[in-house]
KOLDREN-239583 format. One record per residue (C-alpha): x, y, z. Coordinates in nm, 2 decimals, padded with zeros to 4 digits, m for minus. Layout:
<atom <X,Y,Z>>
...
***
This chain:
<atom <14.06,11.99,09.18>>
<atom <14.39,12.15,09.09>>
<atom <14.59,12.07,08.77>>
<atom <14.87,11.82,08.83>>
<atom <15.11,11.60,08.63>>
<atom <14.88,11.34,08.48>>
<atom <14.99,11.38,08.11>>
<atom <15.26,11.20,07.93>>
<atom <15.38,11.15,07.58>>
<atom <15.24,10.86,07.38>>
<atom <15.59,10.71,07.38>>
<atom <15.62,10.72,07.76>>
<atom <15.27,10.57,07.78>>
<atom <15.35,10.29,07.54>>
<atom <15.69,10.21,07.70>>
<atom <15.52,10.16,08.04>>
<atom <15.20,09.98,07.96>>
<atom <15.22,09.85,07.60>>
<atom <15.53,09.63,07.53>>
<atom <15.61,09.64,07.16>>
<atom <15.45,09.35,06.98>>
<atom <15.62,09.16,06.69>>
<atom <15.56,09.25,06.33>>
<atom <15.38,09.58,06.38>>
<atom <15.23,09.67,06.04>>
<atom <15.23,10.01,05.88>>
<atom <14.91,10.21,05.93>>
<atom <14.79,10.46,05.68>>
<atom <14.47,10.65,05.62>>
<atom <14.51,10.70,05.25>>
<atom <14.21,10.85,05.08>>
<atom <14.00,10.81,05.39>>
<atom <14.18,11.10,05.56>>
<atom <14.00,11.36,05.35>>
<atom <13.67,11.20,05.39>>
<atom <13.71,11.19,05.77>>
<atom <13.82,11.56,05.77>>
<atom <13.51,11.66,05.57>>
<atom <13.28,11.46,05.80>>
<atom <13.44,11.62,06.11>>
<atom <13.37,11.96,05.95>>
<atom <13.02,11.86,05.88>>
<atom <12.98,11.74,06.24>>
<atom <13.07,12.08,06.36>>
<atom <12.78,12.22,06.16>>
<atom <12.54,11.98,06.32>>
<atom <12.55,11.68,06.09>>
<atom <12.46,11.34,06.21>>
<atom <12.73,11.13,06.38>>
<atom <12.64,10.80,06.22>>
<atom <12.82,10.85,05.89>>
<atom <13.14,10.96,06.07>>
<atom <13.12,10.66,06.29>>
<atom <13.07,10.43,06.00>>
<atom <13.38,10.55,05.82>>
<atom <13.59,10.55,06.14>>
<atom <13.47,10.20,06.23>>
<atom <13.54,10.05,05.89>>
<atom <13.88,10.21,05.87>>
<atom <13.99,10.09,06.21>>
<atom <13.86,09.74,06.15>>
<atom <14.05,09.72,05.82>>
<atom <14.36,09.75,06.04>>
<atom <14.24,09.49,06.28>>
<atom <14.16,09.23,06.02>>
<atom <14.23,08.87,06.13>>
<atom <14.32,08.97,06.48>>
<atom <14.00,08.84,06.65>>
<atom <13.91,09.19,06.76>>
<atom <13.67,09.44,06.62>>
<atom <13.56,09.81,06.68>>
<atom <13.19,09.88,06.72>>
<atom <13.08,10.24,06.74>>
<atom <12.71,10.24,06.85>>
<atom <12.45,10.45,06.67>>
<atom <12.21,10.40,06.96>>
<atom <12.09,10.75,07.04>>
<atom <12.02,10.74,07.41>>
<atom <12.26,10.71,07.70>>
<atom <12.27,10.39,07.90>>
<atom <12.02,10.50,08.17>>
<atom <12.06,10.16,08.35>>
<atom <12.39,10.29,08.48>>
<atom <12.37,10.67,08.47>>
<atom <12.14,10.91,08.29>>
<atom <12.44,11.09,08.14>>
<atom <12.67,10.79,08.09>>
<atom <12.72,10.78,07.71>>
<atom <13.02,10.61,07.55>>
<atom <13.01,10.55,07.18>>
<atom <13.15,10.20,07.17>>
<atom <13.48,10.03,07.20>>
<atom <13.71,09.74,07.11>>
<atom <13.56,09.39,07.16>>
<atom <13.65,09.03,07.09>>
<atom <13.45,08.95,06.77>>
<atom <13.24,08.68,06.94>>
<atom <13.14,08.92,07.22>>
<atom <13.07,09.24,07.02>>
<atom <12.72,09.39,07.02>>
<atom <12.55,09.49,06.70>>
<atom <12.58,09.84,06.57>>
<atom <12.23,09.95,06.68>>
<atom <12.28,09.83,07.03>>
<atom <12.42,10.01,07.33>>
<atom <12.78,09.93,07.43>>
<atom <12.81,09.59,07.61>>
<atom <12.97,09.68,07.94>>
<atom <13.03,09.32,08.04>>
<atom <13.25,09.26,07.73>>
<atom <13.41,09.59,07.62>>
<atom <13.79,09.58,07.62>>
<atom <13.87,09.94,07.54>>
<atom <13.61,10.21,07.56>>
<atom <13.58,10.48,07.28>>
<atom <13.42,10.81,07.36>>
<atom <13.37,11.05,07.07>>
<atom <13.32,11.40,07.21>>
<atom <13.15,11.66,06.99>>
<atom <13.42,11.87,06.80>>
<atom <13.27,12.20,06.93>>
<atom <13.33,12.09,07.29>>
<atom <13.66,12.17,07.46>>
<atom <13.92,11.90,07.53>>
<atom <13.86,11.91,07.91>>
<atom <14.18,11.71,07.98>>
<atom <14.38,12.01,07.88>>
<atom <14.26,12.19,08.19>>
<atom <14.39,11.91,08.41>>
<atom <14.75,11.98,08.30>>
<atom <14.96,12.25,08.48>>
<atom <15.04,12.55,08.27>>
<atom <15.39,12.59,08.41>>
<atom <15.66,12.36,08.55>>
<atom <15.64,12.50,08.90>>
<atom <15.27,12.55,08.95>>
<atom <15.19,12.62,09.31>>
<atom <14.96,12.91,09.21>>
<atom <14.76,12.72,08.95>>
<atom <14.39,12.78,09.00>>
<atom <14.13,12.51,09.03>>
<atom <14.02,12.33,08.72>>
<atom <13.73,12.53,08.56>>
<atom <13.39,12.41,08.67>>
<atom <13.28,12.31,08.32>>
<atom <13.59,12.10,08.26>>
<atom <13.56,11.95,08.61>>
<atom <13.20,11.84,08.53>>
<atom <13.29,11.71,08.19>>
<atom <13.58,11.51,08.34>>
<atom <13.35,11.37,08.62>>
<atom <13.11,11.25,08.34>>
<atom <13.41,11.09,08.16>>
<atom <13.52,10.93,08.47>>
<atom <13.18,10.77,08.51>>
<atom <13.26,10.58,08.19>>
<atom <13.56,10.43,08.36>>
<atom <13.37,10.30,08.66>>
<atom <13.13,10.06,08.48>>
<atom <13.40,09.81,08.35>>
<atom <13.54,09.81,08.70>>
<atom <13.20,09.72,08.84>>
<atom <13.09,09.46,08.59>>
<atom <13.43,09.31,08.49>>
<atom <13.71,09.18,08.70>>
<atom <13.97,09.44,08.59>>
<atom <14.28,09.57,08.76>>
<atom <14.30,09.85,08.50>>
<atom <14.15,09.94,08.16>>
<atom <14.19,10.19,07.88>>
<atom <13.97,10.45,07.71>>
<atom <14.02,10.64,07.39>>
<atom <13.87,10.99,07.38>>
<atom <13.82,11.16,07.05>>
<atom <13.77,11.54,07.04>>
<atom <13.71,11.60,06.67>>
<atom <14.04,11.51,06.50>>
<atom <14.23,11.50,06.83>>
<atom <14.27,11.18,07.04>>
<atom <14.38,11.10,07.39>>
<atom <14.44,10.76,07.55>>
<atom <14.36,10.72,07.92>>
<atom <14.47,10.44,08.15>>
<atom <14.25,10.40,08.46>>
<atom <14.32,10.20,08.78>>
<atom <14.17,10.20,09.13>>
<atom <14.41,10.48,09.24>>
<atom <14.37,10.72,08.95>>
<atom <14.46,10.77,08.59>>
<atom <14.71,10.90,08.34>>
<atom <14.66,11.02,07.99>>
<atom <14.86,11.09,07.67>>
<atom <14.91,11.42,07.51>>
<atom <14.65,11.51,07.26>>
<atom <14.75,11.40,06.90>>
<atom <14.58,11.46,06.56>>
<atom <14.49,11.11,06.45>>
<atom <14.43,11.23,06.09>>
<atom <14.79,11.35,06.08>>
<atom <14.93,11.07,06.29>>
<atom <14.70,10.77,06.25>>
<atom <14.99,10.54,06.34>>
<atom <14.96,10.64,06.71>>
<atom <14.60,10.54,06.74>>
<atom <14.64,10.23,06.54>>
<atom <14.97,10.14,06.72>>
<atom <14.79,10.16,07.05>>
<atom <14.52,09.92,06.93>>
<atom <14.77,09.68,06.78>>
<atom <14.98,09.68,07.09>>
<atom <14.68,09.63,07.31>>
<atom <14.54,09.32,07.13>>
<atom <14.89,09.16,07.15>>
<atom <14.91,09.21,07.53>>
<atom <14.84,08.92,07.76>>
<atom <14.50,08.92,07.93>>
<atom <14.67,09.04,08.25>>
<atom <14.84,09.32,08.06>>
<atom <14.50,09.43,07.92>>
<atom <14.38,09.46,08.28>>
<atom <14.20,09.13,08.33>>
<atom <14.24,08.99,08.68>>
<atom <14.45,08.67,08.67>>
<atom <14.30,08.55,09.00>>
<atom <13.95,08.51,08.85>>
<atom <13.82,08.22,08.65>>
<atom <13.53,08.28,08.41>>
<atom <13.26,08.00,08.45>>
<atom <13.14,07.90,08.11>>
<atom <12.79,07.77,08.03>>
<atom <12.74,07.39,08.00>>
<atom <13.02,07.32,08.25>>
<atom <12.99,07.14,08.59>>
<atom <13.05,07.47,08.78>>
<atom <12.79,07.65,08.58>>
<atom <12.54,07.38,08.65>>
<atom <12.63,07.38,09.02>>
<atom <12.57,07.75,09.05>>
<atom <12.23,07.71,08.88>>
<atom <12.12,07.42,09.10>>
<atom <12.21,07.62,09.42>>
<atom <12.02,07.92,09.29>>
<atom <11.72,07.71,09.23>>
<atom <11.74,07.50,09.55>>
<atom <11.59,07.63,09.88>>
<atom <11.79,07.55,10.19>>
<atom <11.59,07.36,10.44>>
<atom <11.65,07.35,10.82>>
<atom <11.41,07.16,11.05>>
<atom <11.15,07.15,10.78>>
<atom <11.16,07.52,10.70>>
<atom <11.31,07.70,10.40>>
<atom <11.56,07.96,10.52>>
<atom <11.74,08.25,10.35>>
<atom <11.49,08.26,10.07>>
<atom <11.52,08.64,10.03>>
<atom <11.90,08.60,09.99>>
<atom <11.85,08.32,09.74>>
<atom <11.62,08.53,09.53>>
<atom <11.88,08.81,09.53>>
<atom <12.15,08.57,09.42>>
<atom <11.92,08.46,09.14>>
<atom <11.91,08.82,09.02>>
<atom <12.29,08.84,09.02>>
<atom <12.33,08.55,08.78>>
<atom <12.03,08.62,08.56>>
<atom <12.22,08.86,08.35>>
<atom <12.59,08.88,08.29>>
<atom <12.87,08.64,08.35>>
<atom <12.96,08.40,08.63>>
<atom <13.30,08.37,08.80>>
<atom <13.51,08.16,09.04>>
<atom <13.71,08.38,09.28>>
<atom <14.01,08.27,09.49>>
<atom <14.04,08.38,09.86>>
<atom <14.31,08.25,10.09>>
<atom <14.32,07.90,09.94>>
<atom <13.94,07.87,09.90>>
<atom <13.71,07.93,09.60>>
<atom <13.37,08.11,09.58>>
<atom <13.12,08.13,09.29>>
<atom <12.97,08.47,09.21>>
<atom <12.76,08.65,08.95>>
<atom <12.72,09.03,08.92>>
<atom <12.80,09.24,09.23>>
<atom <12.52,09.28,09.48>>
<atom <12.65,09.61,09.60>>
<atom <12.90,09.83,09.41>>
<atom <13.11,10.14,09.41>>
<atom <13.42,10.26,09.24>>
<atom <13.67,10.05,09.43>>
<atom <13.45,09.81,09.61>>
<atom <13.21,09.54,09.50>>
<atom <13.01,09.31,09.72>>
<atom <12.89,08.97,09.61>>
<atom <12.64,08.71,09.73>>
<atom <12.86,08.40,09.70>>
<atom <12.85,08.03,09.70>>
<atom <13.13,07.86,09.90>>
<atom <13.27,07.59,09.66>>
<atom <13.36,07.38,09.96>>
<atom <13.00,07.38,10.09>>
<atom <12.79,07.46,09.78>>
<atom <12.45,07.38,09.93>>
<atom <12.52,07.55,10.26>>
<atom <12.44,07.91,10.35>>
<atom <12.53,08.19,10.11>>
<atom <12.82,08.41,10.22>>
<atom <12.92,08.77,10.14>>
<atom <13.24,08.83,09.95>>
<atom <13.39,09.18,09.94>>
<atom <13.63,09.27,09.66>>
<atom <13.80,09.60,09.72>>
<atom <14.13,09.80,09.68>>
<atom <14.24,09.92,10.02>>
<atom <14.48,10.20,10.09>>
<atom <14.84,10.09,10.15>>
<atom <14.92,10.28,10.46>>
<atom <15.13,10.15,10.75>>
<atom <14.89,10.25,11.03>>
<atom <14.58,10.09,10.88>>
<atom <14.51,09.72,10.95>>
<atom <14.34,09.50,10.70>>
<atom <13.97,09.48,10.76>>
<atom <13.99,09.10,10.81>>
<atom <14.25,09.15,11.09>>
<atom <14.01,09.39,11.26>>
<atom <13.72,09.15,11.23>>
<atom <13.93,08.87,11.37>>
<atom <13.99,09.07,11.69>>
<atom <13.63,09.18,11.71>>
<atom <13.51,08.82,11.66>>
<atom <13.74,08.69,11.94>>
<atom <13.58,08.53,12.24>>
<atom <13.45,08.73,12.54>>
<atom <13.43,08.62,12.90>>
<atom <13.06,08.73,12.91>>
<atom <12.80,08.78,12.63>>
<atom <12.83,09.13,12.49>>
<atom <12.54,09.32,12.34>>
<atom <12.64,09.45,12.00>>
<atom <12.87,09.16,11.90>>
<atom <12.60,08.99,11.70>>
<atom <12.58,09.30,11.47>>
<atom <12.95,09.27,11.36>>
<atom <13.02,09.04,11.06>>
<atom <13.18,08.70,11.12>>
<atom <13.50,08.65,10.93>>
<atom <13.54,08.35,10.71>>
<atom <13.87,08.43,10.53>>
<atom <14.06,08.72,10.37>>
<atom <14.38,08.80,10.18>>
<atom <14.57,09.04,09.96>>
<atom <14.53,08.93,09.60>>
<atom <14.87,08.84,09.45>>
<atom <14.99,08.88,09.09>>
<atom <15.08,09.13,08.83>>
<atom <14.90,09.47,08.85>>
<atom <14.73,09.38,09.18>>
<atom <14.88,09.70,09.32>>
<atom <14.79,10.03,09.15>>
<atom <15.05,10.20,08.93>>
<atom <14.90,10.55,08.87>>
<atom <15.07,10.69,09.18>>
<atom <15.41,10.55,09.08>>
<atom <15.39,10.69,08.72>>
<atom <15.28,11.03,08.86>>
<atom <15.60,11.05,09.06>>
<atom <15.80,10.99,08.74>>
<atom <15.60,11.25,08.55>>
<atom <15.59,11.52,08.82>>
<atom <15.79,11.83,08.73>>
<atom <15.74,12.00,09.07>>
<atom <15.93,11.84,09.36>>
<atom <15.69,12.02,09.61>>
<atom <15.37,11.89,09.45>>
<atom <15.17,11.63,09.63>>
<atom <15.06,11.32,09.46>>
<atom <14.68,11.32,09.42>>
<atom <14.67,10.94,09.42>>
<atom <14.72,10.68,09.70>>
<atom <14.87,10.34,09.64>>
<atom <14.61,10.07,09.67>>
<atom <14.62,09.69,09.70>>
<atom <14.37,09.44,09.57>>
<atom <14.20,09.27,09.86>>
<atom <13.92,09.01,09.92>>
<atom <13.72,08.94,10.24>>
<atom <13.45,08.68,10.30>>
<atom <13.21,08.70,10.59>>
<atom <12.92,08.47,10.69>>
<atom <12.64,08.72,10.69>>
<atom <12.49,08.86,10.37>>
<atom <12.40,09.22,10.46>>
<atom <12.15,09.42,10.27>>
<atom <12.15,09.80,10.21>>
<atom <12.01,09.98,10.50>>
<atom <11.76,10.14,10.26>>
<atom <11.57,09.81,10.25>>
<atom <11.40,09.89,10.58>>
<atom <11.02,09.86,10.59>>
<atom <10.92,10.17,10.78>>
<atom <11.06,10.44,11.00>>
<atom <11.05,10.23,11.32>>
<atom <11.26,09.95,11.16>>
<atom <11.50,10.21,11.03>>
<atom <11.56,10.34,11.38>>
<atom <11.59,09.99,11.51>>
<atom <11.87,09.91,11.25>>
<atom <12.05,10.23,11.35>>
<atom <12.03,10.13,11.71>>
<atom <12.19,09.79,11.62>>
<atom <12.47,09.98,11.45>>
<atom <12.52,10.19,11.76>>
<atom <12.53,09.88,11.97>>
<atom <12.80,09.72,11.74>>
<atom <12.99,10.05,11.76>>
<atom <12.99,10.04,12.14>>
<atom <13.11,09.67,12.14>>
<atom <13.40,09.76,11.91>>
<atom <13.48,10.06,12.13>>
<atom <13.51,09.83,12.43>>
<atom <13.75,09.61,12.21>>
<atom <13.96,09.92,12.15>>
<atom <13.84,10.02,11.80>>
<atom <13.68,10.33,11.65>>
<atom <13.50,10.26,11.32>>
<atom <13.53,10.60,11.15>>
<atom <13.33,10.52,10.84>>
<atom <12.95,10.52,10.92>>
<atom <12.76,10.50,10.59>>
<atom <12.44,10.37,10.43>>
<atom <12.58,10.06,10.27>>
<atom <12.48,09.77,10.50>>
<atom <12.17,09.65,10.69>>
<atom <12.17,09.50,11.04>>
<atom <12.55,09.48,11.05>>
<atom <12.82,09.73,11.11>>
<atom <13.05,09.65,10.82>>
<atom <13.34,09.82,10.64>>
<atom <13.61,09.82,10.91>>
<atom <13.90,09.90,10.67>>
<atom <13.93,10.25,10.82>>
<atom <13.89,10.15,11.18>>
<atom <14.17,10.26,11.42>>
<atom <14.29,10.13,11.75>>
<atom <14.21,10.38,12.02>>
<atom <14.57,10.36,12.14>>
<atom <14.69,10.48,11.79>>
<atom <14.46,10.78,11.77>>
<atom <14.61,11.12,11.73>>
<atom <14.69,11.37,11.46>>
<atom <14.80,11.15,11.16>>
<atom <14.72,11.32,10.84>>
<atom <14.54,11.63,10.71>>
<atom <14.30,11.42,10.50>>
<atom <13.97,11.30,10.64>>
<atom <13.88,10.93,10.65>>
<atom <13.52,10.83,10.61>>
<atom <13.22,10.94,10.40>>
<atom <13.20,11.32,10.37>>
<atom <12.82,11.34,10.39>>
<atom <12.80,11.16,10.73>>
<atom <13.11,11.30,10.90>>
<atom <13.07,11.52,11.21>>
<atom <13.09,11.89,11.15>>
<atom <13.38,11.91,11.40>>
<atom <13.58,11.65,11.20>>
<atom <13.50,11.82,10.86>>
<atom <13.64,12.14,11.00>>
<atom <13.93,11.98,11.18>>
<atom <14.04,11.67,10.98>>
<atom <14.35,11.59,11.18>>
<atom <14.16,11.59,11.51>>
<atom <14.13,11.25,11.68>>
<atom <13.79,11.10,11.63>>
<atom <13.59,11.07,11.96>>
<atom <13.27,10.87,12.04>>
<atom <13.05,11.17,12.00>>
<atom <13.18,11.24,11.65>>
<atom <13.07,10.89,11.55>>
<atom <12.73,10.94,11.72>>
<atom <12.69,11.25,11.51>>
<atom <12.76,11.04,11.20>>
<atom <12.48,10.81,11.31>>
<atom <12.26,11.11,11.34>>
<atom <12.34,11.23,10.99>>
<atom <12.28,10.88,10.84>>
<atom <11.94,10.88,11.02>>
<atom <11.85,11.22,10.87>>
<atom <11.98,11.12,10.53>>
<atom <11.76,10.80,10.52>>
<atom <11.46,10.99,10.66>>
<atom <11.48,11.26,10.40>>
<atom <11.52,11.00,10.12>>
<atom <11.25,10.76,10.23>>
<atom <11.00,10.91,10.48>>
<atom <10.73,11.18,10.42>>
<atom <10.82,11.54,10.49>>
<atom <10.76,11.90,10.39>>
<atom <11.06,11.93,10.15>>
<atom <10.96,12.04,09.80>>
<atom <11.30,12.00,09.63>>
<atom <11.47,11.71,09.80>>
<atom <11.77,11.72,09.57>>
<atom <11.85,12.08,09.66>>
<atom <11.82,12.01,10.03>>
<atom <12.04,11.70,10.01>>
<atom <12.31,11.89,09.83>>
<atom <12.30,12.19,10.06>>
<atom <12.30,11.99,10.38>>
<atom <12.51,11.68,10.30>>
<atom <12.73,11.77,10.00>>
<atom <12.82,12.13,10.04>>
<atom <13.17,12.24,10.14>>
<atom <13.30,12.58,10.24>>
<atom <13.63,12.73,10.12>>
<atom <13.86,12.79,10.42>>
<atom <13.93,13.15,10.53>>
<atom <14.17,13.06,10.81>>
<atom <14.47,12.99,10.60>>
<atom <14.42,12.61,10.59>>
<atom <14.41,12.42,10.27>>
<atom <14.12,12.18,10.33>>
<atom <13.76,12.24,10.26>>
<atom <13.53,12.28,10.56>>
<atom <13.17,12.18,10.64>>
<atom <12.90,12.35,10.44>>
<atom <12.69,12.63,10.59>>
<atom <12.36,12.45,10.63>>
<atom <12.49,12.14,10.81>>
<atom <12.72,12.35,11.03>>
<atom <12.44,12.59,11.13>>
<atom <12.19,12.32,11.19>>
<atom <12.42,12.13,11.43>>
<atom <12.53,12.45,11.61>>
<atom <12.17,12.57,11.67>>
<atom <12.00,12.23,11.71>>
<atom <11.74,12.31,11.45>>
<atom <11.72,12.13,11.12>>
<atom <11.59,12.38,10.86>>
<atom <11.62,12.49,10.50>>
<atom <11.87,12.75,10.39>>
<atom <11.60,13.02,10.42>>
<atom <11.52,12.92,10.78>>
<atom <11.20,12.73,10.72>>
<atom <11.17,12.45,10.98>>
<atom <11.20,12.09,10.85>>
<atom <10.91,11.87,10.94>>
<atom <10.84,11.50,10.89>>
<atom <10.50,11.34,10.86>>
<atom <10.22,11.26,10.61>>
<atom <10.12,11.56,10.40>>
<atom <09.75,11.46,10.41>>
<atom <09.74,11.48,10.79>>
<atom <09.98,11.75,10.90>>
<atom <09.86,11.75,11.26>>
<atom <09.91,11.38,11.32>>
<atom <10.20,11.30,11.57>>
<atom <10.51,11.17,11.39>>
<atom <10.78,11.03,11.61>>
<atom <11.07,11.10,11.37>>
<atom <11.04,11.47,11.44>>
<atom <11.09,11.40,11.81>>
<atom <11.39,11.18,11.76>>
<atom <11.58,11.41,11.53>>
<atom <11.48,11.73,11.72>>
<atom <11.60,11.58,12.05>>
<atom <11.93,11.46,11.90>>
<atom <12.00,11.79,11.71>>
<atom <11.94,11.99,12.03>>
<atom <12.17,11.76,12.22>>
<atom <12.45,11.80,11.96>>
<atom <12.40,12.18,11.97>>
<atom <12.50,12.16,12.34>>
<atom <12.82,11.99,12.25>>
<atom <12.90,12.25,11.98>>
<atom <12.83,12.53,12.23>>
<atom <13.06,12.35,12.48>>
<atom <13.36,12.33,12.23>>
<atom <13.31,12.67,12.07>>
<atom <13.62,12.88,12.09>>
<atom <13.60,13.15,12.35>>
<atom <13.60,13.50,12.18>>
<atom <13.90,13.71,12.26>>
<atom <13.67,14.00,12.34>>
<atom <13.34,13.93,12.51>>
<atom <13.07,14.18,12.42>>
<atom <12.70,14.21,12.39>>
<atom <12.74,14.15,12.02>>
<atom <12.95,13.84,12.07>>
<atom <12.88,13.69,12.41>>
<atom <13.08,13.40,12.55>>
<atom <12.88,13.07,12.51>>
<atom <12.79,12.91,12.84>>
<atom <12.62,12.58,12.91>>
<atom <12.37,12.53,13.19>>
<atom <12.43,12.23,13.42>>
<atom <12.13,12.06,13.25>>
<atom <12.28,12.11,12.91>>
<atom <12.61,11.97,13.02>>
<atom <12.45,11.66,13.16>>
<atom <12.24,11.61,12.84>>
<atom <12.55,11.64,12.62>>
<atom <12.71,11.35,12.81>>
<atom <12.48,11.10,12.63>>
<atom <12.68,11.16,12.32>>
<atom <13.00,11.01,12.48>>
<atom <12.83,10.68,12.57>>
<atom <12.70,10.45,12.30>>
<atom <12.48,10.26,12.55>>
<atom <12.30,10.58,12.66>>
<atom <12.28,10.70,12.29>>
<atom <12.12,10.36,12.20>>
<atom <11.88,10.38,12.49>>
<atom <11.77,10.73,12.37>>
<atom <11.70,10.58,12.03>>
<atom <11.51,10.28,12.18>>
<atom <11.29,10.52,12.38>>
<atom <11.17,10.69,12.06>>
<atom <11.14,10.36,11.87>>
<atom <10.88,10.24,12.13>>
<atom <10.70,10.58,12.15>>
<atom <10.39,10.70,11.96>>
<atom <10.37,10.82,11.61>>
<atom <10.53,10.52,11.44>>
<atom <10.31,10.42,11.14>>
<atom <10.37,10.08,10.98>>
<atom <10.35,10.20,10.62>>
<atom <10.53,10.54,10.62>>
<atom <10.82,10.44,10.38>>
<atom <10.81,10.62,10.04>>
<atom <10.99,10.55,09.72>>
<atom <11.34,10.71,09.69>>
<atom <11.27,11.09,09.67>>
<atom <11.58,11.19,09.48>>
<atom <11.79,11.01,09.22>>
<atom <12.17,11.03,09.21>>
<atom <12.16,11.21,08.88>>
<atom <11.97,11.50,09.02>>
<atom <12.26,11.58,09.25>>
<atom <12.57,11.56,09.02>>
<atom <12.86,11.58,09.04>>
<atom <12.89,11.47,09.40>>
<atom <12.58,11.28,09.52>>
<atom <12.57,11.18,09.88>>
<atom <12.58,10.81,09.81>>
<atom <12.91,10.84,09.63>>
<atom <13.18,10.78,09.89>>
<atom <13.43,11.06,09.91>>
<atom <13.69,10.87,10.12>>
<atom <14.01,11.08,10.10>>
<atom <14.03,11.16,09.74>>
<atom <13.68,11.28,09.64>>
<atom <13.61,11.65,09.70>>
<atom <13.26,11.74,09.81>>
<atom <13.04,11.99,09.62>>
<atom <13.18,12.34,09.67>>
<atom <12.94,12.58,09.84>>
<atom <12.99,12.91,10.01>>
***
């Protein structure tokens, strides 16, 4: 990450996002100023935070008297490990009736503005995100410590986006006596210059006063969403459907989906969402990421019918990308003859761009106003709020029961990919997020449109082919997508099947997350060394060269089919990389020209045909060495692999972990 123009004055910030409310009072610290200064000095010497928080909280709340809002700064000592082992925010601004008690963790379902108090001895990491000069083409990367601190701060911003229906929200960060205010949306963020709130308390208080006088939409609450309150007909309907099995021909169906829906409404709020003239009831998201949430939903027009899947996302506004629903509509269209693979593609119900204020991101537009360098590139992409409903409720692929079922699910995805290819589409975003269905078609491209478009990659970094990571503007071919299926298979196997890896977190980072700095004059990061070497040699191994082996540790000589699958596929991909390797200018004994045998050329052709690739998988699925109980618990948690764990989607704006 390089510094860029993300900082503005408080006055610029307020003019854009905080219209001036009537009757703004005068804010003063009075005698509290000296007490706060002493407490901050004491904090630097290792004093407890609680006394400082008490004084700050009471002072701020004296200014908020009779507004219906209150500040709560939590004295709970531990981070909220439910969301992230390092996610720690001190509290925030709440409506009085929704505020937690002081000894409780922050309530992420209800917090309006987050407050993060950073230890005074720690650096204001936002300062490293700001260019040091007006024309800053030579600015170096943000220091690693500041980058890591910022990534942790950014994790605070994700949780309200996941649990609440927000178009944007604000966070106040306190670095000792300095304060910054940050506005986050689904494209990016902007922040104010640091100001001393002991010397200028009116800025901090003016922000809070302006915020509480904004409309709910101005505060960032989605105007297209209706909260379902308890003891209302809609609340009761949701509960009845959650408690009522659906019976077909004397049999209860979709019971697993119903139990999952019960989990989503057990804690947290319930909502009514609008999609293309229809309404759907949801609880908490079933799947989630920074810009996308997936819900098990009740169709209000058929409340006792099957559950459906509602995807709420913010798609990139780019002329050459179709909406996911439009792609699905084409893929769902009738065929003259039954086609294998079609049944593994979701069935569209409805979709639309959400209309209303702040339903398109603003960070990118404000950046252009703030930018002092006409040659600088905006780090943010404009995004539009979008909802999609499909009939099938897909589960994470990690819910497979054993290695055999895992390969079966992968083969279904390959079949769906082949069907879409016949329809003229390339998926371009193979990932671990759905089970039994090939979903997430928002990055799919028409084959007739393919060609060099942009220097940024589309897809999920960890599962992209080595050739695409190294050549991001190269048109995606079938074999690139088959390599993505290979990487997804390996990722799942390392995470959930027995093997000889001692430190899984290190291997996952080195193989899937690493990136190499370019030495050819290009500006994009390239594939990490271990993944590149493994695909070129056809041998999956550790960085020290030790071969990677799957199988139960208590019976190391027992046949285990996953070794055969991955070894055969890796060897086949090595033929393709040998085939496309650039010819050396000078052939010598030290650097001979690579040549493929006729047998290797023929073997590599399987990578260009989804049907043959699927048949290869099926051959191993039905072979020996497939125990029924070989699945393990997850062998690495996300927190062990910060700051860029492999299940965090990189898309186009998330840089992978830097390696060598």
